[in-house]
Phi, psi and omega in degrees: 000155175271149182211128182222144175272126185227156170263134187267165180095179182287145189248014175225191180063099181295144175209164178309317181287331180289322179295327178291340184088146180282146179286163183298330183286358175254038176242131180238160177263117181276122179225135182233072178285178183305322184297324179298314183290330177293318179294316180301318181294320182295313182298322181288318184296322184269006179054050181257158173248146175232145177287343178300319181271313186294324181264004177057052181293132182290346181264009184303322183289323178289310186295312181285324186273319184263324189252348182064031182245156176210158174252112185281133177252115182265174178065029174093187182238018177238126185259142183277356177247166183230078182281144188283356183248347192261136181276351181292141183299136178254153179151198176264118178307139185283341185211170178280184181300141176286120184292341180272349185301313178305317178292325177293318177296318179299322179294316182299318179298316177298311180301323179280349180066032186291143171258345180214111179254134179251128178243136171224184178199164168291168166282135179237067181289352178282344181267142181305318181259012182066016180092004188300320181295321179294320174309308183298321181298321182291312180302310180301316179297321178293317180296316182298320183272339184227070187301337179263009182259130173281145179243126175251130181245134176244095190264162167283185181272355180061012179052035176073017181301127180301138176077352180298317181295319179305313186296312184291314181290335179292338176277000173060050173292148182287333177227128173255121181229143170214122185281132173288325176078311182204187183276162184302323183294343184255003184295318183298320182282316188269328187228054177299136185097350177242163177225139181303311184293327177292319177297318182294319180295326177294321179291319180297320180291320176298322176294320179300318181292327176295314183293330178275356179089003178285338181225135188256003185269188179258153181245136192216149172207173178206159174225156175261146173245151179108008179268354182122007176287155174264156178305319179302319177293328177295313180298317180296321181291320174302317180295319178299314183294320180291323177296335177282355177091010178293138183258328185240130187230138175232139177228130180219166178282131170292133175238125177293111189287326176216163179301344181278348183269173181298143181282162176281124178285324177195159175264124183273124183292145176308328181290327177289322174302318180297324179291326178289324175298316179296320181293319179300315180294327178290338175285343180110007173297140179287334177201141175224127174252121182221131179172161187303326182261005180294134170230164190301327184258002181288120186059034187303318181298328180287324182304311183291316180303311185292330180284347178252354179294000000 
C-alpha cells in the first residue's frame, strides 16, 4: 500500500489560522491499502454516495483502508440547505429518491460484512415528508438482508415535519442521531435554515420515546469546535444536550473544506478536548468521544459498545 504523511483540511486560501500553520495534532498518516480501493469500487459500482467523500472527511483513509467501514449518504448528493461549514453540494435536487437505493445500501453492507452500519443524508426540504419514508425503507432493507447488523442513523431535522420522527423510529434503528453541530449564537452563520431549538427538540422527543419504551435504541449527537464559540458556550450547549436525554456525545475540530466556507477561528488543543470529554461524562453522558479528528460516525460501533459497558 502507499502511505504518506499529510496535513488535513484545505491547503490554500490564506486566513489568520492558515498563516499560523496547522498544529502537529492535525496530521494523519494517509494509507491506501487494497481494502480502501475495494470499498471505493463497491460504492461506485452500486451508485452509492458516502459522507466520507462528499463531506471530505479526514478519516476516510483509516475507515475505508483499515476498518472497511463507510457512512452511506442516502437521498442523493445535493442538499437543499447551504450550511457554512459543509462541503456537500447545495441546490435543488434533480430527482426524487432512488427506489433502488435501499437494496443497494443493504447489498453494500452485506458485501462489507458490517456489524454496525451508519446512514446519513442530505436535507431534502423539497420532499413533503423530508425523506422520512425513504429513510425507513433503507433501514428496513439493511435489517432484512443483514439481521445481525446494527443500524445507526444520522438524520436531518426534517424541518419539523409532523410524523417524520415516527416513521424513522418505527423502522427501529439501533441508534438515532441528529447533530446539533454548533452553539446557539453561531446558528445563523453556520446553519441557516436550521434552528437550535428545533434540533434540540427533535433529540428530546426521541429521548422521551426511548424512556417511555416506544423506542429501544440509543440517542446521539455531536458538535464541532473552532468556529468561534467560547468555552462557556460549549459547556452550556453540553448541558442543554444532556438535559434533552442524549446518551452519546461527539466533539471534533471544524476544518474548512474550501476557501468558500467559514474560516477556522482557532485550533482546539487535544487537552481542551479531553477537558470537555471529562465534563460531559460528569454531566451523565454514557459515552463522549472528543478530539481534533473525531467525527460523528468515526468509530461509531465503539461509541455504542462503550456506552453499554
